[in-house]
N, C-alpha and C positions, 0 to 999 in steps of 0.2 A: 473087575474088569481084566478081562486076558490078555496077553502080550502083544496081540495085533488087533487088541480095538484102539479106535482111533479115541487121542485124549481130547480133556478137554479143560477149562474153556478156550483158549486161542487153537484157531483151525491151524493144521498141519497143512496146505495146499500150497503155499508158499516155497517147502521145503522140498528139496528132491528123495528120492525113496532112501538113498543110503543117509541124506539128515535125519528122516524121519526114525530113521533103526538106531542112530548116537545121539545122545542126549544128553546132556550135563544136569548137573542133579536144580540148577538154579534156571536152565530153560525145562523140566519136568518141572517145577514149582509154578514155570505160567502157564501150566498147562493142568495146574490143581493136583499133580502130587508131589506128598510133601517128602521132605527127605527121609524120613523114619518110613515110609510106605515103599519109596525107590530101593531101600536098603533093604526091607521085608523082602520085597521080590527079585535083588538082586543076590540072594542066599544060595552057596553050591545047590540045591536041589530046586531052584526057584525059574522064571518064564527067561529072565532077565538075568544081565553080570555088569560086574563093576569092571571094563576095561584097564580103566585110571583111574587115580583117586577121582572121585567129582564127574567121572564121565560112565555113563550106561547105556547098554549093547541090550534094545529093547526084542532080544529074540535068544531062543536056546543055540546051544553049539556052536562052531569054529568062528572068529569073525572075519570076512572076506578081506581082502587086501585094500582096499577101497572105506573099509569101515576102519581099521587098523591106520591111516594118514589120516580121517577125517577126526580120529580118538586123539590122534600126537597132536593134532592141530588147538583141537579145541581144549584138551589138557592144558596147551602150553598158555594160550590166549586168558586161558581163567585164572592163573598163576599170577601173584604177585600186583596185577590188576584192579584188584575190585573183581571180583568173579562173574565171569561175562560181561563187566560192564563196556563203554564205549571204549572201543579201540582209540588209540592217536590218531591213527589213519584213515577213520570212520569206517575198515574192512570188519570180518567179525574174526580176523587169526592176528589183527597189530602185524606187526614186521614181519611174524615168523613165514617160514614158507622150508618147505621139506629139500632135500640137499643127500650128498653122497650118492651112496649106491641106489638109497629109492628113488631120487630124482632120476638118475640113469635108466633106472628101470622103468622108469612111467615114459622115457624115451622112447624105452624098447631098444636098450643098446644090446646086442645080441652078448657083450662078453660081460656084460653084469647078470648075477642072478637073480630070479627072477623076483618077484616082492614078493610073492610068498615064502620062499626059501628064506626072506631076512629077520635074521633071530632080533636087529634092532632096525626103527627107522632116526634118521638126523634128523634134527630139526635146527636148523640156523637162525639165530638170537642175535639182538644187540647186544653186543658185549657188556653193558650194563644189565641185564637184565641177571637176579638172579637164582639160576634154579638148579635143581638135582635132576641127574635122571630118575625113573622112575619105569619098571617094568619096561619096555621095547623099545622105549624112548629115550634117546641120547640127545644130547644139546650141543650145537657148535657154537659160538659164542664168536660175532667179530664186528668190524665198525671200521667204516660204514656200510652199507650193509647193501649189495646191487637192488635193482629192482627187481619184483619176481615176476617170470614168466608161470603162466596159468592153464594147466592142464588139463581136461576137465574138471576144471572149477577149483582145482588143487592149486595154489601160488608154489611154485618151485624154482630154485637158487637157478639161471643161466647157467648152461652147461661147465664151460671156462671155472664156473667157483664150484660145480658140485664135484667135478671132478678132481678140486686140489682139496675140497674136503673127502673125498673120499679115499684119495690115494693117503693122505693123511693118517690113515687109519690103516692103510694097506703093508703088508710085508712081502705078500707073493711076485716077487718079479715081472713074472710072466703074465699074471694079470693085469701087472698096472701098465704094462708095455702093451696089452692087446685092446682095454680101456683107452689110452691114450691116441695110440694109433689108429682106433677106430674112428674118433671124435674130429678126426680129423680127415680120414678116407673118404668118410659119408656124410663129409661137410656142416656135422654139427656146431665145428667154431674153427678159428684160423691158428695152426700153430702158435703165432706170437704171440697170439689173446690166450692160450694158454699155457704160453711157457712164464708170460708175466704175473699169470697166478698162481701158477706154481712158486717162480719167485716170492711175490710178495706173502705167500705162506710156508718161507723157508725151506725150501721140500727140497734146494737144489743143490744139497748139500748131501744128500742118501745116497750112495752109490748107486741102489738099483733104478731111482729116480733119473741120476742122471743120466743113466743107459740110458732110459726110455727114451729121454728126450732127445736126443742123440739119433734114433730112430724116426722117434717122430719130427725132429724138423729135416732129414733128408725124407719120409712122407711125404713132407707138407711142399719141398720143395721139386719132389717129383708132379703132384700134386697141379701146381702152379706152371710149370713149363707145361703138359700138356694141353694146359687151359691157353697158355702162351701160344700154341701151334694151331691150336683150334681156332683165337682169334685172329692170327694172321690170315690161316684160311678161308676159315668162317666169312671175312670182310674184302677181303680178295685182295691182299695185300700184294705185294710184289714178293717174291720168295726171298728171302733173307739167307746170311751162310749162319747156322748155328751152332750155339754152344763152341766159339773161338775165342782164342788167346789171339789176343795183339800187341805188337813188337815193332820198338821201331827200327830201320834196318842196320843190321850190327851193332841195335844197343840191347840196353834191358826190355825185359817183360813192362807191359803198361797195364797188362789183367787180362781176366776174362769178360767175358758178355756172352749173354746169353743167347743175344739175334746180331746179326749185323748188317748191313746194306751198303754192301761196298764203294758201291758207285756215288750215293748220296753223303757216305760215312757218316749213317746215323746207325746208333749203338739201343739196345734196349736190356738193361740189366733189373732182372728179379732182384728186388728186395726184401730177404727171404731172411735175415737174420734174427739174433735172439735178444727179447728184452733186455736178457745181462748185458749185452753190449750197450752200452749209453752213447747218450750222442754225441759225447766228449769223443769217446774211444771210435764210433762211425767217423767223424771230421779228419782223426788221424790215419783211418784207413782207407774204408771204402770213399771216403769224403773229398781225400787226397787224391783216390783213383780219376775221378771223375772229373775234378779240376783240374787235371792235367791231359785227359782226353781234350776235354775242348779248348783247353791252349792248342794245343794241336788243329782244331776244326773239328773235333768228332762231337756231332750231339748225341748226348747220351739222355733219356727217355726211360726214365726210373718209374719200377711199377712194384706194387706190392701182390703179393696175393690176394689179399683184402679184393682190392681193385680191380683183378683178374677177372674172380669170382664173381662181382656183384656190377660192373659197368665194363661188360669188354668192349661194346658199342665206341665208347667214350673214349677209351683207352687206343681200340683202334683210329678214331680220330686224330688222336694226338699223334700218333704215328705217321698216320697220312700229311697231317700239319708238318711235321718235321719233312718229311720224304720230299714235298713239294717246295719247301722252302729252300732247301740245298740249292736249288737252281740257283736264286739272289744271293748265296754266299761266295768267300773266296773258297779255291777250291782248297780242301784240307792237305796237312801233310800226309807223307806217301808212311803206312803202316804196312809190317808183314803180318798175315794171316795164320792161324794156324789151327790145326785142331785141338782142342781142347781134352 
């Protein structure tokens, strides 16, 4: 049997091309190839290779990036749960998923090294799995795990989690900043969700990560402000005063808002706070500001970057409703409006 001859007795038509090239010892046995034959064919001068313990590549020459990813997942699935036995969730890889730089490369992050250049592939597994790194496979343990997102059939960690797992292993401040900024700039995830993941991973105590997060939040706010401009103009709302500070005449500052309709006393405020600011802190600061403005008769519409990205039409309707309702309210207190 040559390395490119079909195996028997079980057909391979249900497998993809890459799955036909990467098989575990148990899968080979199901096709009539004993462990001893697989080992013989995977010797240094043989037509096959053993990529990882119990995982064989059925051709000579270097493995492709896709073959390495599949081998990593098959190896993970076959360890400690009965080799190639049924997975708890019914899937071929159990709860395992690709994370870290490999997951970012799969998503075509320009800041991430290409898959072929990675020395290691990180696999996210439940915290209870007892696995040791081997070959090019490293393990990241966590719990509870996020639901995987499938890219070309490969279970992959969501962007925010993959970034956190990548950043945990990186010391290059420039690369960390580029990865985080790209994730927000190109719409892979929201800044708040990413910072929450970094916080959960206890990475916000690292100076180079904190510096990158500050740049990330500034990037996220700038993008959200641009979406607010587009929402107002794209849905033909009256032009507001942009990015202003409100003050009582001769009194203290009331705080800044991102858009303000003076005649209707309606303000829009983008809530791009980092998750490090918990709800109690928000109620003590931004929350008090909103309550103060509303006591003065000013309607405050709070929007998140996510809402501006996912439902601008709905947000425009909220603002339009507030503008129309102003005619039925008592006049608001007079406030001074200054550029911020």
